[in-house]
N, C-alpha and C positions, 0 to 999 in steps of 0.2 A: 960806418961807410961803405959803400959798395963801389968797386971800380969795376964795372962791368955794365953791357947795354941791359936794360930789362924793359918790360911793359909796365906802363902805370895802367893796371886793372882798375883800380878804385880809388878814389879821392873824395874824402867827405870831410866837411869842418865848417869853420866859421871864421870871419874877422870881426874880432871884438875891440871895443875901445878899452885901451890901456892906457889911463892918465892921458887921454888926450891924442894918443899914438894908436893907428891901426896896427892890431896884432894877429897873425894868421895862427890858428891851431888847427891843424889838418892831420887826418889818419889816411893812410896809405897804404894800399897792396900793390906790392910790385911781382910781376911774375918773370921768372927766370928762362932762358933758353930750354932747359932741361924740364919745364913744366911744373918745377915747384915753385912756391911763392914765399915771400917775407911780408910782412905787415908791422906797422908801427907808426909814431909820430913822424910825420914829415918835416926835416929840419932844412934840407937843402936838397934842390933839383936841378941838375943841368939836363937841357932839352934839346934832342935834336931829332929829326928837323923840326916837327911842331907839335904843340899840345893843344888841344881845343880845353877851353874853360868856361863853364855857364854859371855865373854868381846870380843868385835870386836874395832879393832882400826878405828878410823873416818877416812874418806879422809881428804886431806890436807885442801880442801875448807871448811871444816865444823869445824876446830880447832878452839879454842879459844884463844883470845888475852886478855891481861891486858888491861882494859880500865883505865887510868891514872885518867879521871875525878871523876870515882866512885869506883876506887880499886878492881873493879871485873873481872872474867875472864868471858867474853861475846864473843858469836858469832860474828864474822867480816864478816858483808855482803859484804864488799867491797874487801876482798880477795877472793870471790867465782865469783865476776865478770867475770873473764876469765876462770872458771871451765867448 
């Protein structure tokens, strides 16, 4: 956790279905005042004054499927074979 004001330079990820509940999986790059950056999984974000977010629906062939072996929602390359 960081207790300083930073710029959200990049944020990419998805909202997946986790057993009927939406789950955010996002990777963020945060810029510091001294021009250094930190990156990793976004877990919590307090925003002041605003944040613009654009959400796009992924095409059907890029949708995730629950992998029974791992219990994770993963991209299913087999579903994109006909796309």
